Z-matrix of the N, CA and C atoms (Angstrom, degrees):
N
C 1 1.443
C 2 1.526 1 108.25
N 3 1.296 2 117.42 1 137.16
C 4 1.451 3 123.57 2 178.92
C 5 1.513 4 108.86 3 -119.50
N 6 1.344 5 116.91 4 138.88
C 7 1.460 6 119.29 5 179.03
C 8 1.515 7 111.67 6 -96.82
N 9 1.297 8 117.72 7 8.61
C 10 1.460 9 120.78 8 -174.73
C 11 1.524 10 112.96 9 -65.88
N 12 1.309 11 117.69 10 -13.57
C 13 1.461 12 120.12 11 -175.90
C 14 1.519 13 112.56 12 -62.01
N 15 1.326 14 118.11 13 -59.67
C 16 1.459 15 118.62 14 -177.43
C 17 1.509 16 111.05 15 -168.08
N 18 1.319 17 114.07 16 154.75
C 19 1.451 18 122.75 17 172.26
C 20 1.520 19 106.22 18 -107.01
N 21 1.319 20 117.52 19 149.25
C 22 1.459 21 120.00 20 177.98
C 23 1.516 22 111.79 21 -88.92
N 24 1.327 23 117.28 22 -1.64
C 25 1.454 24 120.15 23 179.23
C 26 1.528 25 109.04 24 -76.27
N 27 1.340 26 118.16 25 128.49
C 28 1.468 27 120.48 26 -173.97
C 29 1.526 28 114.63 27 -62.46
N 30 1.323 29 118.76 28 -28.55
C 31 1.463 30 120.84 29 -179.39
C 32 1.525 31 112.96 30 -88.19
N 33 1.312 32 117.06 31 -4.46
C 34 1.465 33 121.96 32 -178.00
C 35 1.524 34 108.97 33 -136.52
N 36 1.340 35 117.70 34 77.21
C 37 1.453 36 121.06 35 -171.92
C 38 1.517 37 115.41 36 -66.92
N 39 1.330 38 118.25 37 -23.60
C 40 1.454 39 118.57 38 178.47
C 41 1.513 40 109.78 39 -133.55
N 42 1.300 41 115.50 40 150.83
C 43 1.467 42 121.68 41 178.20
C 44 1.518 43 108.23 42 -101.20
N 45 1.318 44 115.60 43 156.86
C 46 1.458 45 118.71 44 177.78
C 47 1.524 46 109.81 45 -84.06
N 48 1.316 47 115.38 46 162.97
C 49 1.458 48 120.17 47 175.74
C 50 1.518 49 109.22 48 -62.75
N 51 1.326 50 118.37 49 144.47
C 52 1.459 51 119.86 50 175.55
C 53 1.527 52 109.97 51 -57.67
N 54 1.328 53 116.25 52 142.72
C 55 1.456 54 120.05 53 177.57
C 56 1.519 55 109.34 54 -119.18
N 57 1.333 56 116.06 55 147.38
C 58 1.453 57 121.71 56 -177.30
C 59 1.518 58 109.98 57 -113.89
N 60 1.346 59 114.92 58 133.29
C 61 1.452 60 120.92 59 176.24
C 62 1.522 61 109.53 60 -136.74
N 63 1.315 62 114.72 61 152.78
C 64 1.458 63 120.94 62 170.23
C 65 1.523 64 107.10 63 -90.94
N 66 1.307 65 116.54 64 122.66
C 67 1.452 66 122.73 65 179.01
C 68 1.523 67 107.73 66 -121.43
N 69 1.326 68 116.16 67 105.72
C 70 1.462 69 121.15 68 175.07
C 71 1.528 70 112.50 69 58.34
N 72 1.326 71 117.47 70 27.98
C 73 1.463 72 121.63 71 179.73
C 74 1.510 73 114.74 72 97.32
N 75 1.348 74 117.53 73 -7.09
C 76 1.466 75 121.75 74 177.52
C 77 1.526 76 108.57 75 -102.50
N 78 1.309 77 116.56 76 143.15
C 79 1.460 78 121.41 77 177.15
C 80 1.523 79 108.87 78 -88.65
N 81 1.327 80 115.80 79 118.57
C 82 1.465 81 121.87 80 -177.41
C 83 1.523 82 108.98 81 -114.17
N 84 1.320 83 116.46 82 121.75
C 85 1.459 84 121.79 83 176.10
C 86 1.520 85 107.61 84 -108.20
N 87 1.315 86 116.14 85 110.92
C 88 1.457 87 121.02 86 -179.73
C 89 1.528 88 108.28 87 -75.89
N 90 1.318 89 115.30 88 115.89
C 91 1.464 90 121.86 89 -176.85
C 92 1.526 91 112.57 90 -97.31
N 93 1.336 92 116.52 91 -36.02
C 94 1.464 93 122.10 92 178.38
C 95 1.516 94 106.95 93 -146.17
N 96 1.332 95 115.74 94 144.89
C 97 1.452 96 119.47 95 -175.52
C 98 1.521 97 109.81 96 -144.23
N 99 1.310 98 114.55 97 177.51
C 100 1.458 99 121.78 98 -178.03
C 101 1.529 100 112.17 99 -47.51
N 102 1.319 101 116.99 100 -48.29
C 103 1.460 102 121.23 101 -177.25
C 104 1.510 103 114.47 102 -67.79
N 105 1.328 104 117.84 103 -29.87
C 106 1.464 105 119.72 104 -177.13
C 107 1.521 106 113.30 105 -91.93
N 108 1.347 107 116.75 106 -9.07
C 109 1.468 108 119.54 107 -178.71
C 110 1.521 109 112.47 108 -124.60
N 111 1.323 110 116.93 109 9.90
C 112 1.458 111 120.07 110 -178.43
C 113 1.518 112 112.24 111 64.97
N 114 1.325 113 116.30 112 26.11
C 115 1.455 114 121.00 113 179.05
C 116 1.515 115 114.78 114 85.89
N 117 1.324 116 117.36 115 -0.16
C 118 1.458 117 120.42 116 -175.82
C 119 1.522 118 113.64 117 -68.70
N 120 1.344 119 116.60 118 -42.05
C 121 1.458 120 119.14 119 -176.82
C 122 1.511 121 110.97 120 -158.80
N 123 1.320 122 114.57 121 159.50
C 124 1.456 123 123.01 122 170.35
C 125 1.511 124 107.22 123 -121.16
N 126 1.324 125 117.12 124 143.01
C 127 1.456 126 121.35 125 -179.96
C 128 1.525 127 108.30 126 -136.23
N 129 1.333 128 115.07 127 128.13
C 130 1.453 129 122.33 128 -178.65
C 131 1.522 130 108.77 129 -130.46
N 132 1.334 131 116.63 130 134.73
C 133 1.461 132 120.20 131 168.70
C 134 1.516 133 106.00 132 -93.42
N 135 1.329 134 116.07 133 122.09
C 136 1.460 135 121.30 134 -175.85
C 137 1.523 136 110.79 135 -114.96
N 138 1.332 137 115.49 136 133.96
C 139 1.464 138 122.35 137 172.37
C 140 1.518 139 106.62 138 -111.59
N 141 1.338 140 115.26 139 106.56
C 142 1.454 141 121.84 140 -176.61
C 143 1.523 142 110.25 141 -96.00
N 144 1.329 143 118.17 142 127.08
C 145 1.469 144 119.09 143 175.62
C 146 1.532 145 110.14 144 -71.56
N 147 1.311 146 116.34 145 162.48
C 148 1.466 147 121.53 146 178.22
C 149 1.519 148 110.06 147 -51.90
N 150 1.338 149 116.07 148 131.87
C 151 1.452 150 121.59 149 177.25
C 152 1.518 151 115.51 150 83.20
N 153 1.332 152 117.31 151 -5.50
C 154 1.464 153 120.20 152 179.95
C 155 1.518 154 110.20 153 -65.16
N 156 1.309 155 115.90 154 138.26
C 157 1.453 156 120.00 155 174.14
C 158 1.502 157 111.65 156 -175.02
N 159 1.321 158 116.61 157 137.92
C 160 1.459 159 120.76 158 177.82
C 161 1.530 160 110.42 159 -76.41
N 162 1.324 161 116.93 160 161.94
C 163 1.460 162 118.65 161 172.97
C 164 1.533 163 109.75 162 -68.42
N 165 1.313 164 115.80 163 164.18
C 166 1.458 165 121.03 164 176.65
C 167 1.531 166 107.82 165 -58.67
N 168 1.316 167 115.82 166 129.88
C 169 1.459 168 120.17 167 -176.35
C 170 1.524 169 110.46 168 -147.38
N 171 1.338 170 115.17 169 165.40
C 172 1.459 171 120.84 170 179.19
C 173 1.529 172 108.57 171 -137.31
N 174 1.325 173 115.77 172 128.04
C 175 1.466 174 122.49 173 178.28
C 176 1.524 175 109.23 174 -88.77
N 177 1.326 176 115.70 175 141.36
C 178 1.462 177 120.92 176 177.84
C 179 1.522 178 112.44 177 -108.80
N 180 1.329 179 117.60 178 -16.10
C 181 1.472 180 120.81 179 -175.95
C 182 1.515 181 114.03 180 -106.77
N 183 1.319 182 117.26 181 -31.23
C 184 1.462 183 118.35 182 -171.99
C 185 1.525 184 112.22 183 -135.24
N 186 1.326 185 113.57 184 159.15
C 187 1.449 186 121.89 185 167.99
C 188 1.523 187 106.24 186 -90.93
N 189 1.330 188 116.06 187 152.50
C 190 1.463 189 121.17 188 -178.01
C 191 1.526 190 108.38 189 -134.26
N 192 1.307 191 115.77 190 138.09
C 193 1.460 192 120.44 191 176.82
C 194 1.521 193 108.56 192 -134.27
N 195 1.327 194 115.79 193 141.52
C 196 1.460 195 121.68 194 175.24
C 197 1.519 196 107.90 195 -118.01
N 198 1.325 197 116.41 196 122.29
C 199 1.457 198 122.16 197 175.33
C 200 1.524 199 106.42 198 -103.60
N 201 1.324 200 116.52 199 112.40
C 202 1.461 201 121.57 200 -174.23
C 203 1.531 202 109.83 201 -76.40
N 204 1.331 203 115.43 202 123.86
C 205 1.463 204 121.73 203 178.41
C 206 1.527 205 111.57 204 -96.09
N 207 1.331 206 116.67 205 -43.47
C 208 1.469 207 122.80 206 -179.41
C 209 1.514 208 108.64 207 -143.98
N 210 1.336 209 116.24 208 151.12
C 211 1.451 210 120.91 209 176.20
C 212 1.519 211 111.92 210 78.94
N 213 1.339 212 114.31 211 -163.86
C 214 1.455 213 120.12 212 -179.00
C 215 1.517 214 110.57 213 -134.31
N 216 1.329 215 114.13 214 147.83
C 217 1.455 216 121.82 215 173.27
C 218 1.525 217 108.24 216 -121.22
N 219 1.317 218 115.79 217 125.35
C 220 1.459 219 119.98 218 170.26
C 221 1.518 220 105.53 219 -87.17
N 222 1.323 221 116.91 220 125.27
C 223 1.459 222 121.60 221 -170.04
C 224 1.522 223 112.07 222 -121.21
N 225 1.310 224 113.30 223 151.45
C 226 1.466 225 121.32 224 168.86
C 227 1.518 226 106.78 225 -129.74
N 228 1.329 227 115.04 226 127.36
C 229 1.463 228 122.21 227 177.14
C 230 1.523 229 105.95 228 -133.86
N 231 1.332 230 115.97 229 113.75
C 232 1.463 231 119.18 230 -172.37
C 233 1.519 232 108.45 231 65.09
N 234 1.306 233 117.29 232 -126.88
C 235 1.469 234 121.99 233 178.76
C 236 1.522 235 112.59 234 -97.94
N 237 1.321 236 117.59 235 1.39
C 238 1.473 237 121.97 236 -174.78
C 239 1.520 238 111.27 237 -98.10
N 240 1.340 239 116.60 238 134.11
C 241 1.466 240 121.67 239 173.76
C 242 1.521 241 109.08 240 -114.91
N 243 1.336 242 116.15 241 142.43
C 244 1.459 243 121.78 242 -178.98
C 245 1.519 244 108.87 243 -160.61
N 246 1.322 245 116.57 244 168.09
C 247 1.461 246 122.43 245 177.94
C 248 1.520 247 108.67 246 -114.32
N 249 1.329 248 115.55 247 136.82
C 250 1.468 249 121.50 248 177.93
C 251 1.521 250 108.96 249 -119.43
N 252 1.325 251 116.05 250 136.77
C 253 1.456 252 121.88 251 179.65
C 254 1.514 253 111.56 252 -121.25
N 255 1.325 254 116.67 253 -171.99
C 256 1.466 255 121.39 254 -177.25
C 257 1.534 256 112.71 255 -51.27
N 258 1.326 257 114.47 256 132.89
C 259 1.459 258 120.51 257 178.77
C 260 1.516 259 113.78 258 86.99
N 261 1.329 260 117.66 259 0.53
C 262 1.465 261 119.80 260 -179.23
C 263 1.527 262 110.41 261 -104.95
N 264 1.320 263 114.67 262 145.44
C 265 1.451 264 122.63 263 179.78
C 266 1.523 265 109.35 264 -108.67
N 267 1.321 266 115.55 265 130.71
C 268 1.463 267 121.78 266 176.13
C 269 1.516 268 106.64 267 -111.11
N 270 1.323 269 116.99 268 117.10
C 271 1.456 270 121.89 269 -178.36
C 272 1.518 271 110.06 270 -102.78
N 273 1.327 272 116.69 271 126.93
C 274 1.455 273 123.07 272 177.02
C 275 1.514 274 109.99 273 -118.73
N 276 1.341 275 116.94 274 91.08
C 277 1.459 276 118.29 275 -179.40
C 278 1.528 277 111.84 276 -67.88
N 279 1.333 278 115.86 277 151.72
C 280 1.465 279 119.62 278 177.47
C 281 1.526 280 109.32 279 -55.27
N 282 1.325 281 114.56 280 150.74
C 283 1.465 282 125.15 281 178.84
C 284 1.527 283 114.01 282 72.59
N 285 1.332 284 118.06 283 5.02
C 286 1.464 285 120.72 284 175.84
C 287 1.531 286 108.16 285 -114.21
N 288 1.333 287 118.07 286 116.90
C 289 1.468 288 120.70 287 -178.81
C 290 1.527 289 111.42 288 -58.35
N 291 1.345 290 115.76 289 140.17
C 292 1.456 291 119.87 290 179.54
C 293 1.527 292 110.83 291 -155.43
N 294 1.316 293 114.70 292 161.58
C 295 1.456 294 123.32 293 174.66
C 296 1.526 295 107.75 294 -162.96
N 297 1.315 296 116.42 295 176.40
C 298 1.461 297 121.55 296 176.07
C 299 1.516 298 108.60 297 -157.10
N 300 1.330 299 114.80 298 166.65
C 301 1.464 300 121.19 299 174.81
C 302 1.522 301 108.00 300 -142.41
N 303 1.336 302 116.16 301 128.80
C 304 1.464 303 120.61 302 179.04
C 305 1.518 304 110.30 303 -69.24
N 306 1.323 305 115.99 304 142.87
C 307 1.460 306 121.98 305 -179.59
C 308 1.519 307 113.11 306 -69.66
N 309 1.331 308 116.47 307 -179.41
C 310 1.473 309 121.71 308 -174.96
C 311 1.529 310 114.27 309 -58.24
N 312 1.314 311 118.23 310 -28.25
C 313 1.465 312 120.94 311 179.17
C 314 1.519 313 113.21 312 -94.80
N 315 1.342 314 117.42 313 7.29
C 316 1.455 315 120.82 314 -174.50
C 317 1.522 316 109.74 315 78.46
N 318 1.295 317 116.53 316 -175.32
C 319 1.466 318 120.98 317 -179.52
C 320 1.524 319 109.06 318 -157.13
N 321 1.323 320 113.58 319 157.60
C 322 1.456 321 121.00 320 174.56
C 323 1.517 322 106.48 321 -130.01
N 324 1.349 323 115.95 322 133.60
C 325 1.456 324 119.73 323 -176.94
C 326 1.524 325 110.64 324 -147.84
N 327 1.320 326 114.90 325 154.11
C 328 1.455 327 120.84 326 168.06
C 329 1.521 328 106.45 327 -91.04
N 330 1.326 329 116.61 328 129.90
C 331 1.458 330 121.84 329 179.55
C 332 1.524 331 107.12 330 -111.32
N 333 1.324 332 115.69 331 117.91
C 334 1.458 333 122.70 332 -177.94
C 335 1.523 334 108.48 333 -109.51
N 336 1.318 335 116.64 334 129.93
C 337 1.456 336 122.25 335 178.97
C 338 1.518 337 108.92 336 -124.16
N 339 1.356 338 116.23 337 128.11
C 340 1.459 339 119.99 338 178.40
C 341 1.517 340 109.57 339 -131.58
N 342 1.301 341 119.06 340 127.46
C 343 1.452 342 126.26 341 -6.97
C 344 1.524 343 111.50 342 -71.40
N 345 1.309 344 116.27 343 178.17
C 346 1.464 345 122.06 344 -179.47
C 347 1.526 346 111.06 345 -70.41
N 348 1.317 347 114.84 346 165.57
C 349 1.463 348 121.67 347 174.98
C 350 1.513 349 112.15 348 139.43
N 351 1.335 350 116.98 349 -47.58
C 352 1.460 351 120.63 350 -177.09
C 353 1.528 352 112.13 351 -63.59
N 354 1.329 353 117.38 352 -27.96
C 355 1.467 354 119.95 353 179.59
C 356 1.530 355 111.52 354 -60.49
N 357 1.318 356 117.11 355 -25.57
C 358 1.462 357 120.47 356 178.45
C 359 1.530 358 112.37 357 -68.56
N 360 1.344 359 117.04 358 -24.55
C 361 1.454 360 120.41 359 177.26
C 362 1.526 361 111.25 360 -61.49
N 363 1.321 362 116.18 361 -38.93
C 364 1.466 363 119.46 362 179.54
C 365 1.519 364 110.13 363 -63.20
N 366 1.317 365 115.53 364 -40.57
C 367 1.466 366 120.48 365 179.50
C 368 1.530 367 110.90 366 -68.27
N 369 1.335 368 116.48 367 -45.20
C 370 1.467 369 120.58 368 -178.87
C 371 1.530 370 112.21 369 -66.44
N 372 1.305 371 116.89 370 -43.04
C 373 1.466 372 120.24 371 -176.30
C 374 1.515 373 114.22 372 -92.64
N 375 1.329 374 116.45 373 -6.38
C 376 1.457 375 120.57 374 -177.16
C 377 1.513 376 113.29 375 -93.42
N 378 1.320 377 113.75 376 -178.66
C 379 1.456 378 122.84 377 179.32
C 380 1.528 379 107.01 378 -120.49
N 381 1.346 380 119.13 379 129.01
C 382 1.465 381 119.24 380 178.90
C 383 1.533 382 111.24 381 -50.74
N 384 1.317 383 115.68 382 135.43
C 385 1.472 384 121.36 383 -177.19
C 386 1.521 385 109.68 384 -88.07
N 387 1.311 386 115.48 385 78.84
C 388 1.467 387 120.24 386 176.95
C 389 1.525 388 109.85 387 -68.94
N 390 1.325 389 116.43 388 -32.72
C 391 1.461 390 122.94 389 174.71
C 392 1.531 391 106.61 390 -121.60
N 393 1.337 392 117.99 391 101.23
C 394 1.466 393 119.87 392 -176.19
C 395 1.532 394 114.35 393 -74.69
N 396 1.324 395 117.65 394 6.05
C 397 1.463 396 119.33 395 179.43
C 398 1.521 397 113.47 396 -103.91
N 399 1.341 398 117.32 397 -17.03
C 400 1.465 399 119.98 398 -175.99
C 401 1.525 400 110.40 399 -131.75
N 402 1.349 401 117.42 400 111.78
C 403 1.463 402 118.78 401 179.59
C 404 1.528 403 111.51 402 -71.06
N 405 1.339 404 117.04 403 142.08
C 406 1.460 405 119.77 404 178.58
C 407 1.525 406 112.67 405 -77.95
N 408 1.351 407 117.26 406 -18.86
C 409 1.461 408 122.02 407 -178.42
C 410 1.524 409 108.10 408 -127.02
N 411 1.320 410 116.53 409 130.05
C 412 1.459 411 120.11 410 -178.47
C 413 1.523 412 112.79 411 -96.34
N 414 1.326 413 118.85 412 -34.51
C 415 1.459 414 121.93 413 -173.90
C 416 1.514 415 111.82 414 -100.00
N 417 1.309 416 115.10 415 143.89
C 418 1.461 417 121.41 416 178.34
C 419 1.526 418 108.36 417 -71.64
N 420 1.325 419 117.65 418 128.83
C 421 1.456 420 123.00 419 -178.90
C 422 1.530 421 108.99 420 -101.25
N 423 1.335 422 115.92 421 91.49
C 424 1.454 423 121.06 422 -177.18
C 425 1.522 424 110.76 423 -62.71
N 426 1.324 425 117.69 424 -36.18
C 427 1.463 426 120.19 425 -179.63
C 428 1.535 427 111.07 426 -60.84
N 429 1.338 428 117.51 427 -41.48
C 430 1.460 429 120.09 428 177.33
C 431 1.528 430 110.14 429 -61.44
N 432 1.325 431 116.32 430 -41.42
C 433 1.459 432 120.54 431 179.61
C 434 1.526 433 110.63 432 -62.88
N 435 1.317 434 117.79 433 -44.46
C 436 1.460 435 121.59 434 179.59
C 437 1.525 436 110.50 435 -61.27
N 438 1.330 437 117.26 436 -39.71
C 439 1.462 438 121.04 437 179.51
C 440 1.529 439 112.04 438 -65.48
N 441 1.326 440 118.09 439 -33.42
C 442 1.463 441 121.28 440 179.58
C 443 1.536 442 112.70 441 -85.58
N 444 1.329 443 117.09 442 -18.06
C 445 1.465 444 121.79 443 -173.45
C 446 1.527 445 113.10 444 -56.77
N 447 1.320 446 117.79 445 -47.83
C 448 1.467 447 120.17 446 -176.98
C 449 1.529 448 110.72 447 -61.58
N 450 1.316 449 117.04 448 -42.42
C 451 1.465 450 121.20 449 -179.52
C 452 1.525 451 111.60 450 -62.70
N 453 1.334 452 116.39 451 -36.12
C 454 1.462 453 120.52 452 -174.97
C 455 1.526 454 113.61 453 -102.59
N 456 1.340 455 117.67 454 12.48
C 457 1.459 456 121.41 455 168.08
C 458 1.512 457 116.88 456 74.83
N 459 1.323 458 117.97 457 37.62
C 460 1.456 459 119.73 458 173.92
C 461 1.511 460 109.93 459 -143.86
N 462 1.330 461 115.51 460 165.90
C 463 1.456 462 121.84 461 -179.94
C 464 1.517 463 109.73 462 -123.75
N 465 1.321 464 116.72 463 137.71
C 466 1.460 465 123.13 464 170.28
C 467 1.523 466 104.98 465 -86.03
N 468 1.351 467 116.95 466 121.86
C 469 1.462 468 119.76 467 -173.44
C 470 1.522 469 113.96 468 -121.37
N 471 1.327 470 117.88 469 -2.93
C 472 1.454 471 119.02 470 -179.48
C 473 1.515 472 111.13 471 -170.55
N 474 1.318 473 116.03 472 179.21
C 475 1.470 474 120.56 473 -178.00
C 476 1.529 475 112.15 474 -76.89
N 477 1.332 476 115.92 475 165.75
C 478 1.473 477 118.79 476 173.33
C 479 1.530 478 110.19 477 -70.14
N 480 1.304 479 116.48 478 169.16
C 481 1.470 480 121.13 479 174.48
C 482 1.537 481 108.24 480 -66.54
N 483 1.318 482 115.71 481 144.58
C 484 1.471 483 119.59 482 177.87
C 485 1.505 484 110.97 483 -104.29
């Protein structure tokens, strides 16, 4: 499915083609963004390799939800840890610390951010996916994430899940 056809927002009559970037070893396909939704939401299809996971962090501007399409995500939200599989939604409201780690087979999920804006971080900090089968970076660069955090309204507050 492609969203390039049209946006229903009156100030943004058409959406751009989805773009693919490698972000910290995960393939991120931006499906909807600030410009195509009038700032209402950002939507990214993410392919996480086995063991991928961001450090514990807290968003101050947006709520974030991950809808698992394939594989499993081990999640932490607040003090609670749980596993989410295909067909399950993981909601991370703003101001509540959260993280996740992709299972041994990796995972694929839709990442929804409301309002939009955070999806641009993947584009800014990522590498265009000229070859969507081979990531140019294998290791997660926490320092890069910390440097982008202030601009995109979140804080890194702890390590990733082990």
